C-alpha positions in Angstrom: -49.5 42.8 34.9 -46.7 40.4 34.6 -46.7 36.7 34.9 -43.1 35.4 35.5 -43.8 31.3 35.4 -41.2 29.4 37.0 -40.1 26.1 35.6 -40.0 24.2 32.3 -42.8 21.5 32.7 -45.8 20.7 30.7 -48.2 22.7 33.1 -45.9 25.7 32.9 -45.9 26.0 29.3 -49.5 24.6 28.8 -50.8 27.4 31.8 -48.8 29.9 29.1 -51.0 29.5 26.4 -53.8 29.4 28.0 -53.4 32.9 29.7 -52.5 33.9 25.9 -55.9 33.0 25.0 -57.4 35.6 27.2 -54.8 37.9 27.9 -52.9 38.9 24.4 -51.1 41.4 26.2 -50.1 41.2 29.8 -46.1 40.2 29.7 -45.1 36.8 30.6 -41.5 35.8 31.5 -40.5 31.7 31.9 -37.5 31.0 33.5 -37.0 27.2 33.3 -34.1 24.7 34.0 -34.2 23.0 30.6 -34.1 23.7 26.7 -37.2 22.1 26.3 -39.8 23.7 28.4 -43.6 22.2 27.8 -42.3 18.5 27.7 -44.6 15.7 28.2 -43.0 13.5 31.0 -44.5 10.3 29.6 -42.6 10.7 26.3 -39.0 10.4 27.8 -38.7 6.8 27.7 -39.3 7.2 23.9 -36.7 9.3 23.9 -34.1 7.2 25.8 -35.3 4.2 23.4 -34.6 6.2 19.9 -37.9 6.0 19.1 -38.5 9.7 19.6 -36.2 12.8 19.2 -35.8 15.2 21.9 -37.2 18.1 19.9 -41.2 16.4 19.3 -41.3 16.0 23.2 -42.4 19.5 23.7 -46.2 20.3 23.2 -45.0 23.9 21.4 -41.5 24.2 19.7 -39.4 26.5 21.2 -39.6 29.4 18.9 -43.5 29.5 19.3 -42.8 30.4 22.9 -40.8 33.5 21.8 -42.2 34.7 18.8 -46.0 33.5 19.1 -46.8 33.2 22.8 -44.5 36.5 23.1 -42.4 35.1 26.5 -39.5 36.5 27.8 -37.2 33.3 28.3 -34.3 33.1 31.0 -32.8 29.5 31.3 -30.7 29.0 34.4 -28.9 25.4 35.8 -30.8 24.4 39.1 -34.5 26.1 39.8 -33.9 25.3 43.2 -31.4 27.9 43.2 -33.7 30.7 42.3 -34.9 32.8 45.2 -37.8 35.2 46.3 -37.2 37.9 48.4 -39.8 40.8 49.1 -39.4 42.3 45.5 -36.8 40.5 43.9 -36.6 37.2 42.0 -32.7 36.1 42.3 -31.9 34.2 39.6 -28.2 32.7 39.5 -26.2 36.1 38.4 -29.4 38.3 37.6 -32.2 39.8 39.9 -35.9 40.4 38.4 -37.4 43.4 39.9 -41.3 42.5 40.9 -44.0 45.2 40.7 -47.2 45.5 42.6 -49.5 43.5 40.4 -46.8 41.1 39.1 -47.4 37.1 39.6 -46.1 33.8 40.2 -46.7 30.1 38.7 -44.8 27.6 39.9 -44.7 24.7 37.5 -41.1 23.6 38.3 -41.4 19.7 37.9 -40.0 17.3 40.2 -35.7 16.0 40.4 -34.6 12.9 41.3 -34.0 11.8 45.1 -30.5 11.2 45.8 -29.5 7.4 47.6 -28.9 7.8 51.2 -26.1 9.6 52.5 -24.2 6.9 53.3 -24.3 5.1 50.0 -23.7 8.0 47.6 -20.3 7.1 46.8 -21.3 3.6 46.4 -23.9 4.1 44.1 -22.2 6.6 41.9 -23.8 5.6 38.2 -27.4 6.7 38.6 -28.9 8.1 35.8 -32.1 10.6 36.5 -35.2 10.6 34.1 -37.0 13.6 34.8 -36.2 15.8 31.8 -35.6 15.9 28.3 -31.6 16.4 29.0 -32.1 13.3 31.0 -33.5 11.1 28.1 -30.5 12.2 25.7 -28.1 10.9 28.6 -29.5 8.3 29.3 -29.7 7.2 25.4 -26.1 7.7 24.7 -25.5 5.4 27.9 -28.0 2.7 27.3 -26.5 3.1 23.3 -22.7 2.0 24.9 -24.2 -0.5 27.1 -23.0 -4.3 26.6 -25.2 -6.9 26.3 -26.0 -9.1 29.7 -25.7 -6.1 32.0 -28.1 -5.4 34.6 -30.6 -2.5 34.4 -32.2 -1.3 38.2 -35.0 1.5 37.8 -35.9 3.1 41.3 -39.6 4.7 41.5 -42.4 2.3 42.2 -44.9 2.1 39.4 -43.7 5.6 38.5 -40.9 3.9 37.2 -42.6 1.5 35.2 -42.6 3.2 31.6 -39.2 3.4 31.2 -38.4 -0.6 32.8 -41.2 -2.5 30.6 -39.5 -0.3 27.4 -36.5 -2.0 28.5 -37.5 -5.2 29.8 -38.9 -5.6 26.1 -35.9 -4.7 24.3 -34.7 -7.6 26.0 -32.6 -6.1 28.5 -33.1 -7.5 32.3 -34.5 -5.2 34.6 -35.1 -4.9 37.9 -37.5 -2.5 39.3 -37.8 -1.5 42.7 -40.6 -0.6 45.0 -41.1 0.8 48.2 -44.8 -0.3 49.0 -46.3 2.6 47.3 -47.4 0.1 44.7 -50.3 -0.6 47.2 -51.1 2.9 47.4 -52.3 2.7 43.5 -53.5 -0.6 43.1 -55.8 -3.8 45.2 -54.5 -7.0 45.5 -56.4 -8.3 43.0 -55.4 -5.9 40.6 -51.8 -5.6 41.2 -52.2 -9.7 40.5 -53.2 -9.1 36.7 -51.2 -6.0 36.1 -48.2 -8.7 37.2 -49.3 -11.1 34.1 -48.7 -8.5 31.5 -45.1 -7.6 32.4 -42.5 -8.8 30.4 -40.8 -11.8 31.8 -37.5 -10.5 32.2 -38.5 -7.4 34.5 -38.8 -8.6 37.9 -40.0 -6.5 41.2 -38.4 -6.5 44.0 -38.8 -4.6 47.4 -36.3 -1.5 47.6 -33.0 -2.6 49.0 -30.0 -0.4 48.4 -27.3 -3.0 48.9 -29.2 -4.9 46.1 -29.5 -2.1 43.9 -25.8 -1.2 44.2 -25.1 -4.4 42.6 -26.7 -3.4 38.8 -24.7 -2.5 36.1 -27.2 0.7 35.2 -29.2 2.6 38.0 -32.2 4.7 36.4 -33.9 6.8 39.4 -37.7 7.4 37.7 -40.6 8.7 39.9 -38.2 8.3 42.9 -38.4 12.1 43.1 -38.6 15.1 45.4 -40.9 18.4 43.8 -38.0 20.8 42.6 -39.7 23.8 44.1 -37.7 27.1 44.4 -37.4 29.6 47.5 -40.5 31.7 47.8 -42.0 33.8 50.7 -45.6 33.3 51.8 -46.3 29.8 50.9 -46.4 26.8 52.7 -45.0 23.7 51.6 -46.8 20.3 52.2 -45.2 16.6 53.8 -44.3 15.6 50.0 -42.5 19.1 49.5 -44.9 20.2 47.3 -45.9 23.6 47.6 -49.4 23.3 49.4 -52.3 24.9 47.0 -56.4 25.1 47.0 -58.8 24.4 44.9 -57.9 27.4 42.4 -53.8 26.2 42.3 -54.0 29.0 44.3 -50.8 29.1 47.1 -50.8 32.8 48.4 -51.9 36.0 47.5 -49.7 36.1 44.4 -48.3 32.7 43.8 -49.9 29.9 42.0 -48.4 26.4 41.6 -49.6 23.7 39.5 -47.9 20.2 37.8 -46.1 18.2 40.2 -44.6 21.0 42.2 -47.6 21.5 43.8 -49.2 19.7 46.6 -53.1 19.2 46.7 -54.7 17.9 49.9 -58.2 15.8 49.7 -59.9 16.9 52.5 -62.5 14.2 52.4 -59.9 11.9 53.4 -57.1 14.6 55.1 -54.0 13.5 52.7 -52.2 15.5 51.1 -50.4 13.9 47.7 -48.0 15.5 44.4 -48.7 13.8 41.1 -46.6 12.8 38.0 -49.7 13.1 35.8 -49.7 14.7 32.2 -53.2 14.9 32.5 -53.6 16.4 35.5 -50.6 19.1 35.0 -52.6 20.1 31.8 -56.2 20.0 33.9 -54.1 22.4 36.4 -52.5 24.5 33.8 -55.7 25.6 33.0 -57.4 25.9 36.0 -54.4 28.2 37.4 -54.3 30.1 34.1 -57.7 31.3 34.7 -57.7 32.3 38.0 -54.3 33.8 37.5 -56.5 36.4 35.4 -59.4 36.6 38.0 -61.8 34.0 36.7 -61.8 32.0 39.5 -62.0 28.2 38.5 -61.8 25.8 41.1 -61.5 21.8 41.4 -64.7 20.2 42.8 -61.8 17.6 44.5 -58.2 16.4 44.2 -57.3 13.2 43.5 -54.0 11.2 42.6 -53.8 9.6 38.9 -51.3 7.2 37.4 -51.4 5.8 33.5 -48.8 4.1 31.8 -48.4 2.1 28.8 -47.0 -1.1 28.6 -46.8 -2.3 25.3 -50.7 -2.6 23.9 -51.8 -2.3 27.2 -52.7 0.9 29.6 -52.6 1.0 33.1 -54.6 3.5 34.9 -55.5 4.7 38.6 -57.6 7.5 39.8 -57.9 8.0 43.4 -57.4 6.3 46.3 -56.6 2.2 46.8 -59.1 0.1 49.4 -56.0 -0.1 51.9 -55.4 3.8 51.9 -59.4 4.3 52.2 -59.5 1.6 55.1 -56.7 3.2 57.0 -58.6 6.1 56.9 -61.9 4.9 58.4 -64.3 4.8 55.2 -66.7 1.8 54.6 -66.5 1.1 51.0 -67.9 -1.4 48.6 -66.1 -2.5 45.4 -66.8 -4.4 42.3 -64.5 -5.7 39.8 -65.5 -6.9 36.0 -63.7 -8.0 32.9 -65.4 -7.0 29.9 -64.2 -8.0 25.9 -65.3 -5.6 23.7 -65.5 -7.2 20.5 -66.1 -4.5 18.0 -62.1 -3.0 19.1 -61.2 -6.4 20.4 -60.2 -5.2 23.3 -60.1 -6.7 27.0 -60.7 -4.5 29.9 -60.2 -5.4 33.7 -61.7 -2.6 35.7 -62.6 -2.3 39.3 -64.6 0.7 40.9 -64.7 1.5 44.3 -66.9 3.6 46.2 -68.4 4.7 49.6 -70.9 2.9 51.2 -72.5 5.6 53.2 -72.2 8.5 50.9 -71.8 6.4 47.4 -69.3 9.0 46.1 -66.7 7.0 43.9 -63.5 7.2 45.5 -61.4 5.0 42.7 -60.9 3.5 39.5 -58.0 1.0 38.2 -58.1 -0.2 34.6 -56.1 -2.8 32.6 -56.9 -2.2 29.0 -55.8 -2.5 25.4 -55.5 0.5 24.0 -58.4 0.3 22.3 -60.3 1.7 25.6 -58.3 4.8 25.9 -61.6 7.0 25.2 -63.1 5.7 28.0 -60.4 6.7 30.5 -61.9 10.3 29.7 -64.8 9.7 31.2 -63.5 7.9 34.1 -61.4 11.3 34.8 -64.0 13.3 34.0 -66.7 11.5 36.3 -64.6 11.3 39.6 -63.1 14.8 39.4 -66.5 16.0 39.4 -67.5 14.2 42.5 -69.8 12.1 41.3 -71.8 9.7 43.0 -72.5 5.8 41.9 -76.1 7.4 41.0 -75.0 10.0 39.1 -73.2 7.4 36.9 -76.0 4.8 36.8 -78.1 7.0 34.7 -75.5 8.2 32.4 -76.8 7.0 28.5 -74.1 4.7 26.8 -73.4 5.8 23.1 -74.7 3.2 21.2 -73.7 3.3 17.3 -74.3 -0.2 15.0 -70.9 -2.2 15.1 -68.7 0.2 16.9 -70.0 0.6 20.5 -70.9 -2.1 22.7 -74.4 -1.7 24.7 -72.5 -0.8 28.4 -69.5 0.9 28.5 -67.6 -0.9 30.7 -67.2 1.7 33.7 -70.9 2.1 33.5 -71.5 -1.0 33.7 -69.1 -1.7 37.1 -70.9 1.1 38.8 -74.7 -0.6 38.2 -72.8 -3.5 39.8 -71.9 -1.3 43.0 -75.3 -0.3 42.9 -76.7 -3.7 42.8 -74.5 -4.6 45.9 -76.1 -1.5 47.7 -79.4 -2.6 47.0 -78.7 -5.9 49.0 -77.6 -3.9 52.2 
């Protein structure tokens, strides 16, 4: 059996690592469009600003993939030019013949979307930021940019990481939105978020005529999945490969990371994500199922996480606006906690279903010292927990190290009290 991995994303290399944990024998071929396969997407802004060397952006060095994981590597220019036709994969000038028991994992990530056709000639100074190679080019361009130049970032809150970092370096930055921010955060949490942004970072509605006036334009999060041409797969509304709970797209094809499109069956919403954390989780599930271990997700939820200075911004699930659009009767609670042991502020909002009591969304703005709490939130919601499941979770009480109640658990208990009054 041979496994052919299409793409150089974090999900691709993480899956290869897990396949090798359980199968040291099978052949693995990696077809990628980057010289830094396995790069962590959230590291790219640090390469742009010179805080991180490009070779440190990948979870494993290239030599480790070749010599330890024993991966046959093929580097191509464009993943969307890779085509599968019956028993062949066409790779530019090369071909790979598929055998009967070969399987394919697509983890090819995303590529920057282009501006409207009528403006492409007018807006020529666009720099994507979706691969390490993009970050290197942008870093060189940034170093030659004169002072008092205006930078525009297209990508909604998915471009917030690079926009905030550049603003903190005293550049004048505009972050352009097309309303998807309201899919991530409720208005009250959005107001809190805007208060921690640098003063020289301005949030504007997406207006291509205004964007054309900026001196440097970065596309970060304004994307579409970078999907090769494959047979017997279904593409979703967002352009990703539709997968089931096992990350399976067809009999022999699996997909993970930003190339995959998931469906939340409770709401009937399909979505793609740009999360490194979800990509790793999906890579493990897909790797195990490629080797017939039959693991699956209990449910799919979109995840957004980023760092702004010393603050973490996190949203898992669907906002109140989205839930209301899909006819859900919801209950929510928002609290502010100060964790004295860590000198950490935590603003947290939790949204649940009044009827089923299932948790739909958690939005957090906090100091970095509460990063440990986000792991518990992620595990709880992806396991389809209810409000009742959370309120009986014990808090870890360690003298002088932890508070009596974790902010997430305490906020869920606030939700539970609200439901008692109904």
